[in-house]
C-alpha positions as CSV (number, residue, x, y, z in Angstrom):
1,M,0.1,0.0,0.1
2,R,1.5,3.4,-0.9
3,M,1.3,6.1,1.3
4,A,-0.1,9.6,0.3
5,T,2.5,12.1,-0.3
6,P,1.5,15.7,0.9
7,E,1.2,18.1,-1.8
8,P,4.0,20.8,-1.7
9,I,2.9,24.1,-0.5
10,Y,3.8,26.8,-3.1
11,H,4.5,30.0,-1.1
12,T,3.4,33.5,-2.2
13,A,4.9,36.8,-1.2
14,D,1.7,37.5,0.9
15,M,2.0,34.3,2.7
16,V,5.6,35.0,3.6
17,R,4.8,38.5,4.7
18,A,2.2,36.9,6.9
19,L,4.9,34.5,8.5
20,N,7.3,37.4,9.0
21,E,4.5,39.5,10.7
22,A,3.5,36.6,13.0
23,N,7.4,36.4,14.0
24,P,8.3,40.1,14.4
25,H,11.6,39.5,16.2
26,W,13.2,38.2,13.0
27,T,13.9,34.7,14.1
28,P,13.5,32.7,11.9
29,R,13.3,34.9,8.7
30,Y,11.1,33.6,6.0
31,E,11.7,34.4,2.2
32,T,10.3,32.8,-1.0
33,V,11.8,32.4,-4.5
34,Y,9.5,31.3,-7.2
35,G,7.3,29.7,-4.5
36,E,10.1,27.8,-2.8
37,L,10.1,28.6,1.0
38,L,13.3,29.6,2.5
39,V,13.7,29.7,6.3
40,T,16.8,31.2,7.9
41,P,17.5,31.4,11.7
42,A,19.0,34.6,13.3
43,P,22.5,35.3,12.0
44,R,25.7,34.8,13.9
45,V,27.3,38.1,15.4
46,W,30.3,38.0,12.9
47,H,27.6,38.1,10.0
48,E,25.8,41.1,11.4
49,V,29.3,43.0,11.8
50,V,30.1,42.5,8.1
51,V,26.7,43.6,7.1
52,L,26.8,46.7,9.2
53,R,30.3,47.5,7.8
54,L,28.9,47.1,4.2
55,V,25.8,49.2,4.8
56,T,27.8,51.9,6.5
57,A,30.4,52.1,3.7
58,L,28.0,51.9,1.0
59,T,25.8,54.5,2.6
60,T,28.8,56.9,3.1
61,F,29.7,56.5,-0.6
62,L,26.2,57.1,-1.8
63,R,25.6,60.0,0.7
64,D,25.6,62.7,-1.9
65,D,24.5,60.7,-5.0
66,P,20.8,61.6,-6.0
67,T,20.4,58.3,-7.9
68,W,20.8,55.2,-5.4
69,V,19.7,54.4,-2.0
70,V,21.2,51.5,0.4
71,F,18.9,49.1,2.2
72,G,19.4,46.3,4.8
73,S,18.1,42.8,5.5
74,L,14.8,44.1,7.1
75,S,13.7,45.1,3.7
76,D,11.9,43.3,1.1
77,L,12.5,42.8,-2.6
78,T,9.8,41.2,-4.9
79,W,10.2,42.7,-8.3
80,G,6.4,42.8,-8.1
81,L,6.2,39.0,-8.6
82,P,3.6,37.4,-6.5
83,D,5.8,34.2,-5.6
84,T,9.0,36.0,-4.7
85,L,9.9,37.9,-1.5
86,V,13.6,38.2,-0.6
87,S,15.5,40.1,2.0
88,P,19.1,40.6,0.9
89,D,21.6,41.4,3.6
90,V,22.5,44.6,1.8
91,F,21.1,46.0,-1.4
92,V,21.1,49.2,-3.6
93,V,17.8,50.5,-5.4
94,S,17.0,53.3,-7.5
95,R,16.0,56.4,-5.4
96,A,13.1,57.1,-7.5
97,E,11.8,53.6,-6.7
98,A,12.5,53.9,-3.2
99,A,10.4,57.2,-3.1
100,T,7.3,55.3,-3.9
101,D,7.5,53.9,-0.5
102,S,6.5,50.3,-1.6
103,W,8.7,47.3,-1.5
104,D,6.8,45.8,-4.4
105,R,7.7,48.7,-6.9
106,F,11.6,48.2,-6.7
107,R,12.9,47.0,-10.0
108,T,16.2,48.6,-10.5
109,V,19.0,46.7,-8.3
110,P,22.3,47.3,-9.3
111,L,23.9,45.7,-6.3
112,A,22.9,43.0,-3.9
113,V,24.9,41.3,-1.1
114,E,24.5,38.2,0.9
115,V,26.8,37.4,3.7
116,L,27.0,33.6,4.1
117,S,25.7,31.8,7.2
118,P,26.0,28.0,7.6
119,S,22.1,27.8,7.3
120,S,22.1,30.0,4.1
121,L,25.0,28.6,1.9
122,R,22.6,26.7,-0.5
123,A,20.0,29.4,-0.8
124,D,22.5,32.3,-1.2
125,R,24.7,30.4,-3.8
126,F,22.1,28.8,-5.8
127,T,18.4,29.8,-5.2
128,K,18.8,33.5,-4.7
129,R,21.8,33.7,-7.0
130,R,19.7,32.5,-10.0
131,L,16.9,34.8,-9.0
132,Y,19.2,37.8,-8.9
133,Q,20.7,36.9,-12.2
134,D,17.0,36.4,-13.7
135,R,16.2,39.9,-12.3
136,E,19.2,41.3,-13.9
137,V,20.7,42.6,-10.6
138,G,24.1,44.2,-11.9
139,L,26.3,42.8,-9.4
140,Y,25.9,40.2,-6.8
141,W,28.4,39.6,-3.9
142,I,28.4,36.6,-2.0
143,V,30.4,37.4,1.0
144,D,32.2,34.4,2.9
145,A,33.3,36.4,6.1
146,D,34.8,33.2,7.4
147,A,37.2,32.6,4.4
148,H,37.6,36.3,3.8
149,T,36.5,36.0,0.1
150,V,33.6,37.5,-2.0
151,E,32.2,35.8,-4.9
152,V,31.3,38.3,-7.7
153,W,28.4,37.4,-9.9
154,T,26.8,39.4,-12.8
155,P,23.8,38.2,-14.8
156,D,25.6,36.8,-17.8
157,V,28.1,34.5,-16.0
158,H,27.9,30.8,-15.2
159,F,30.6,31.0,-12.7
160,P,31.8,33.7,-10.3
161,S,35.0,35.6,-10.0
162,V,36.4,35.3,-6.4
163,E,37.8,38.6,-4.9
164,R,40.3,38.4,-2.1
165,E,41.5,41.8,-2.1
166,T,39.1,44.7,-2.8
167,L,35.4,44.9,-3.6
168,T,34.8,47.4,-6.5
169,W,31.4,48.7,-7.7
170,Q,30.7,51.4,-10.2
171,P,27.1,52.7,-10.0
172,A,27.4,54.4,-13.3
173,P,30.1,54.3,-16.3
174,D,30.9,57.9,-15.5
175,A,31.0,57.8,-11.7
176,A,33.7,57.2,-9.3
177,P,33.8,53.6,-8.1
178,F,33.2,52.3,-4.6
179,V,36.2,50.6,-3.5
180,Y,36.5,48.8,-0.3
181,P,39.4,46.7,0.9
182,L,38.6,43.3,2.2
183,A,41.2,43.6,4.9
184,E,38.9,46.6,6.3
185,L,35.9,44.7,5.8
186,F,37.1,41.4,7.6
187,Q,39.2,43.2,10.3
188,P,38.7,41.6,13.7
189,L,36.3,43.1,16.2
């Protein structure tokens, strides 16, 4: 006799928002990518230190730039898709889209960053990376804070380059680049 297999649940952005609202203290954090539920426990201290350093450096860099705004992990990205809701550790969006005051209206994401945790390796390297490439995120950094390296992905590559010295992001062809030494990012507490 065969046992019935339960039907998989296809998660929508609204379902995930409800899960997150039911857990307002962020543990665990729920996301969905094309209906697949991703569940992440609270990050480690080192993870948050690296995230805060990146948010601070990027915010400082973009302080006088009228084009871009930096957000952190308590923000949502859906690209208006009903079955997708992710919360990158750090991301940059168009200031004009941010001014709409609606997470659902963000479309232009030139930079997204995920800092790896033991529980997020698969989702960050595969599930979210493919989403970011599909949505044409200009640059996706996967930060391995333990190995002191960063995988650098663009929408058109099948394999990342690995940075061990410096992060560089150029928000526009004629703009000065953001340059951040990894020795500074990964300096001990």
